[in-house]
C-alpha positions in Angstrom: -128.1 -95.0 279.4 -126.9 -91.7 280.8 -129.5 -89.4 282.2 -130.6 -86.5 280.0 -129.2 -83.1 281.1 -131.5 -80.9 283.1 -133.4 -78.4 281.0 -134.9 -75.2 282.3 -138.2 -74.5 280.8 -138.9 -70.8 280.2 -142.5 -69.7 280.3 -143.8 -68.3 277.0 -144.7 -64.9 278.5 -141.1 -64.5 279.8 -139.7 -65.7 276.4 -141.8 -63.0 274.8 -140.4 -60.4 277.2 -136.8 -61.4 276.4 -137.2 -61.6 272.6 -139.3 -58.5 272.0 -136.5 -56.0 272.5 -134.3 -58.1 270.1 -137.1 -58.2 267.5 -137.7 -54.5 267.9 -134.0 -53.7 267.4 -133.9 -55.9 264.3 -136.9 -54.2 262.8 -135.5 -50.7 263.5 -132.2 -51.8 261.9 -134.0 -53.1 258.8 -136.0 -49.8 258.4 -132.9 -47.8 258.9 -131.1 -49.9 256.3 -134.0 -49.6 253.9 -134.0 -45.8 254.2 -130.3 -45.7 253.5 -130.9 -47.6 250.3 -134.2 -46.0 249.2 -134.0 -42.3 249.9 -137.1 -40.1 249.4 -136.5 -36.5 248.7 -139.0 -34.1 250.3 -139.4 -30.4 250.7 -138.9 -29.2 254.3 -141.2 -26.3 255.2 -141.6 -25.7 251.5 -137.9 -25.4 250.8 -135.2 -27.6 249.3 -131.4 -26.9 248.8 -129.1 -28.6 246.3 -125.3 -28.4 246.2 -123.6 -29.1 242.9 -120.0 -30.3 242.9 -118.2 -30.8 239.5 -114.9 -31.7 237.9 -113.0 -32.8 241.0 -110.6 -34.7 238.8 -110.0 -36.7 242.0 -107.0 -39.0 242.3 -106.7 -41.2 245.4 -103.5 -40.7 247.4 -102.7 -37.4 245.5 -102.0 -34.5 247.8 -103.8 -31.8 245.7 -107.0 -33.9 245.8 -107.2 -33.4 249.6 -108.1 -29.8 248.9 -111.2 -30.9 247.0 -112.3 -33.0 250.0 -111.8 -30.0 252.3 -113.9 -27.8 249.9 -116.6 -30.4 249.8 -116.7 -30.8 253.6 -116.6 -27.1 254.4 -119.4 -26.5 251.8 -121.6 -29.3 253.2 -121.2 -28.1 256.8 -121.9 -24.5 255.9 -124.8 -25.1 253.6 -126.4 -28.2 255.1 -128.1 -29.2 251.8 -131.0 -31.6 251.2 -129.2 -33.1 248.2 -125.7 -33.2 246.6 -125.2 -33.6 242.9 -121.8 -34.6 241.4 -121.8 -33.7 237.7 -119.0 -35.7 236.2 -115.2 -35.9 236.0 -115.2 -37.0 239.6 -112.5 -39.7 239.8 -110.1 -39.7 236.8 -107.3 -42.1 237.7 -106.7 -45.5 239.3 -107.4 -46.8 241.9 -110.9 -45.6 240.9 -112.8 -47.5 243.6 -110.7 -46.0 246.3 -111.2 -42.6 244.8 -115.0 -43.0 244.7 -115.0 -44.3 248.3 -113.1 -41.2 249.5 -115.2 -38.7 247.6 -118.6 -40.2 248.4 -117.7 -40.8 252.1 -118.1 -37.0 252.6 -121.8 -37.2 251.9 -122.3 -40.7 253.3 -120.9 -39.7 256.7 -123.4 -36.8 256.8 -126.3 -39.0 255.6 -127.0 -36.6 252.7 -128.8 -38.1 249.6 -126.8 -37.5 246.5 -127.0 -38.0 242.7 -124.1 -38.8 240.4 -123.6 -38.2 236.6 -120.4 -39.2 234.9 -118.1 -37.0 232.7 -115.8 -37.8 229.8 -112.9 -38.6 232.1 -114.5 -41.0 234.7 -114.0 -44.1 232.6 -110.5 -43.4 231.3 -108.8 -45.6 233.9 -109.1 -49.3 234.8 -112.9 -49.4 235.0 -115.4 -49.1 232.1 -118.2 -46.6 232.3 -120.7 -49.3 233.3 -118.4 -50.7 235.9 -118.0 -47.2 237.5 -121.8 -46.8 237.5 -122.4 -50.3 238.9 -119.9 -49.6 241.7 -121.4 -46.2 242.5 -124.9 -47.5 242.4 -124.3 -49.8 245.4 -123.3 -46.9 247.6 -125.7 -45.8 250.4 -127.7 -42.6 250.0 -127.3 -42.5 246.2 -130.7 -41.7 244.7 -130.2 -42.6 241.0 -129.4 -46.2 241.7 -130.1 -47.8 238.3 -126.8 -48.2 236.6 -128.2 -48.8 233.1 -131.7 -48.6 231.6 -132.4 -51.1 228.8 -132.4 -49.6 225.3 -131.2 -46.2 226.7 -127.6 -45.0 226.1 -125.4 -44.0 228.9 -125.5 -44.8 232.6 -127.2 -43.5 235.8 -130.0 -41.7 233.7 -132.9 -41.1 236.1 -135.9 -38.9 236.9 -136.3 -38.3 240.6 -139.3 -36.7 242.3 -139.2 -34.3 245.2 -142.3 -34.8 247.4 -144.4 -32.0 248.8 -146.2 -31.6 252.1 -149.0 -33.9 250.7 -146.4 -36.6 250.0 -147.0 -36.3 246.3 -144.4 -35.3 243.7 -144.1 -31.5 243.3 -140.8 -31.2 241.5 -138.6 -33.4 239.2 -134.8 -33.8 239.0 -133.3 -35.4 235.9 -129.8 -37.1 235.9 -128.6 -37.4 232.3 -125.4 -39.1 230.9 -123.8 -36.7 228.3 -121.3 -39.5 227.8 -117.7 -38.9 226.6 -116.4 -38.8 223.0 -117.8 -39.2 219.6 -118.2 -42.8 218.4 -117.7 -41.8 214.8 -114.2 -41.7 213.4 -115.1 -38.9 211.0 -116.7 -36.7 213.7 -114.2 -35.3 216.2 -114.9 -34.1 219.7 -117.5 -35.0 222.3 -120.4 -37.3 222.2 -124.0 -36.1 222.2 -127.3 -37.3 223.7 -128.5 -40.3 221.8 -132.0 -40.2 220.2 -133.1 -42.9 222.7 -132.0 -40.7 225.6 -134.0 -37.8 224.2 -137.0 -40.1 223.7 -136.6 -41.5 227.3 -136.6 -37.9 228.7 -139.6 -37.0 226.7 -141.5 -40.1 227.8 -140.6 -39.6 231.5 -141.6 -36.0 231.3 -145.0 -36.9 229.7 -145.6 -39.7 232.3 -144.9 -37.3 235.2 -147.2 -34.7 233.7 -150.0 -37.2 233.2 -149.6 -38.6 236.8 -149.5 -35.1 238.4 -152.2 -33.7 236.0 -150.0 -30.7 235.6 -146.5 -29.7 234.5 -144.2 -30.0 237.5 -141.1 -27.8 237.4 -137.8 -29.6 236.9 -134.0 -29.2 236.8 -131.6 -31.4 234.8 -128.0 -32.2 235.7 -125.3 -33.6 233.3 -121.6 -33.0 232.4 -121.1 -31.8 228.9 -123.1 -28.7 227.8 -125.2 -29.0 224.8 -124.6 -26.6 221.9 -127.3 -24.1 223.0 -125.0 -23.0 225.8 -122.6 -21.3 223.4 -125.4 -20.0 221.1 -127.2 -18.4 224.1 -124.0 -16.8 225.6 -122.9 -15.4 222.3 -126.1 -13.5 221.9 -126.0 -10.5 224.1 -129.8 -10.2 224.1 -130.0 -13.1 226.5 -129.6 -12.1 230.2 -126.8 -13.7 232.0 -124.7 -13.7 235.2 -121.2 -15.1 235.8 -118.2 -15.5 233.5 -117.0 -17.4 230.5 -113.2 -17.8 230.3 -113.2 -20.9 228.1 -115.1 -21.8 224.9 -117.9 -24.3 225.5 -116.7 -27.9 224.8 -120.0 -29.0 223.4 -120.5 -31.7 220.8 -120.8 -30.5 217.2 -123.9 -32.7 216.7 -127.1 -31.2 218.2 -129.4 -34.1 218.9 -132.3 -32.1 220.2 -132.3 -32.5 224.0 -132.7 -28.8 224.6 -135.5 -28.6 222.1 -137.3 -31.5 223.8 -137.0 -29.8 227.1 -138.4 -26.5 225.7 -141.4 -28.4 224.2 -142.1 -30.4 227.3 -142.1 -27.2 229.4 -140.9 -28.8 232.7 -137.2 -28.1 232.8 -136.4 -24.6 233.9 -132.6 -25.0 234.4 -129.8 -27.3 233.3 -126.5 -27.5 235.3 -123.3 -28.8 233.8 -119.5 -28.9 234.4 -116.8 -29.7 231.9 -115.3 -26.3 231.5 -113.3 -25.5 234.7 -113.2 -21.8 234.4 -116.8 -21.1 233.3 -119.5 -20.4 236.0 -122.1 -18.5 234.1 -125.9 -18.8 234.0 -127.6 -17.6 230.8 -131.4 -17.4 230.1 -132.3 -19.1 226.8 -136.1 -18.8 226.1 -137.2 -19.7 229.6 -134.5 -22.3 230.5 -131.5 -21.3 232.5 -128.3 -22.8 231.0 -125.9 -22.9 233.9 -122.4 -24.1 234.8 -121.5 -25.4 238.3 -118.3 -24.3 240.0 -115.1 -26.2 239.5 -114.4 -28.3 242.7 -111.1 -29.8 241.7 -107.6 -28.6 242.6 -104.0 -28.3 241.2 -104.0 -31.8 239.5 -105.7 -30.2 236.5 -106.2 -26.7 235.1 -108.4 -24.6 237.5 -110.2 -21.4 238.2 -108.6 -19.0 240.8 -110.6 -20.7 243.6 -112.6 -23.9 243.7 -116.1 -24.2 245.1 -119.7 -25.3 244.4 -123.0 -24.1 243.0 -125.9 -23.8 245.4 -129.5 -24.0 244.2 -132.5 -23.4 246.3 -136.0 -24.2 245.2 -139.5 -23.8 246.8 -142.5 -26.0 246.7 -145.1 -24.8 244.2 -142.8 -22.2 242.7 -141.4 -22.3 239.2 -138.0 -20.6 239.8 -134.9 -20.9 241.9 -132.3 -18.9 243.9 -128.7 -19.7 243.1 -125.1 -18.6 243.8 -121.5 -19.8 243.8 -119.8 -20.5 247.1 -116.0 -20.5 246.9 -113.7 -22.5 249.1 -113.0 -19.6 251.4 -116.7 -18.9 251.9 -117.0 -16.0 249.4 -120.4 -15.8 247.7 -120.6 -14.9 244.1 -123.4 -14.2 241.5 -126.3 -14.5 243.9 -129.4 -14.3 241.8 -133.0 -15.4 241.4 -134.3 -17.1 238.2 -136.3 -16.2 236.2 -134.4 -12.9 236.0 -136.4 -9.8 236.9 -137.7 -8.1 233.8 -136.1 -4.7 233.2 
């Protein structure tokens, strides 16, 4: 029988010495990977900044869409936000996955948490709405990672807390799916929030209030404005800032989401897209109904310059500071909400 090969025995203390760095690196990698997938939002020195991008109408490989990427990158580098929110009509043509990869890489590269809501054009190509949501939900740094909630219409609906210095929730962000087009042949136009979505919001708001033992301030983000936008803007007694160059493309059915928010008392502002040339904010009985700023380019109809809306909130304060940043760095409509009483 051939002799066994020589084996060098390594003392246990030396093996520990060699393996510990490897284990440490593995642990650090796991923690880093977990943080990438499970972002926690938190006020920094009592402040938190949100950038809203909307209506990119992005098309992979299309030359005009490169301008949208440039606007996003310049805005992120200038504003250095704590969170980015994309409020729909983000990628509108195939190849959809490539389009989403290119858009979201701007925030992923900068390790910025972000939230996504879909618009009425995001599922008009080769992917269904749920397929888009499922694909996006796998991306790192996304905070509303549940593609679909059982018995609740739409996708990527979520309530997200922002933690304070005590590591407890001090603020709430709602992502809501305003969906696309009416499902009834006899009713033309856009879809509306389903009764189960309104009930879900009401239940989440009530739960958060009970757990915090107080009403935490909140903001809500979605794509299609509900009918109260037009009602509020048409009534000159309601204070406003910004412009309306296009009639609001709201659904003709009012399913009560605004009323639910008014009764719950937490939401102090809603932020939408949909109309590319509107960027106003109007006060409607204590809730700011606001548009973002069109972030797309020449592959659809557009405002004179694209840009983003910036929203700054403070811990323990029911209110926010907001403005529009255009692609060339110009700042428009800088204001504090609630508006100062005259």
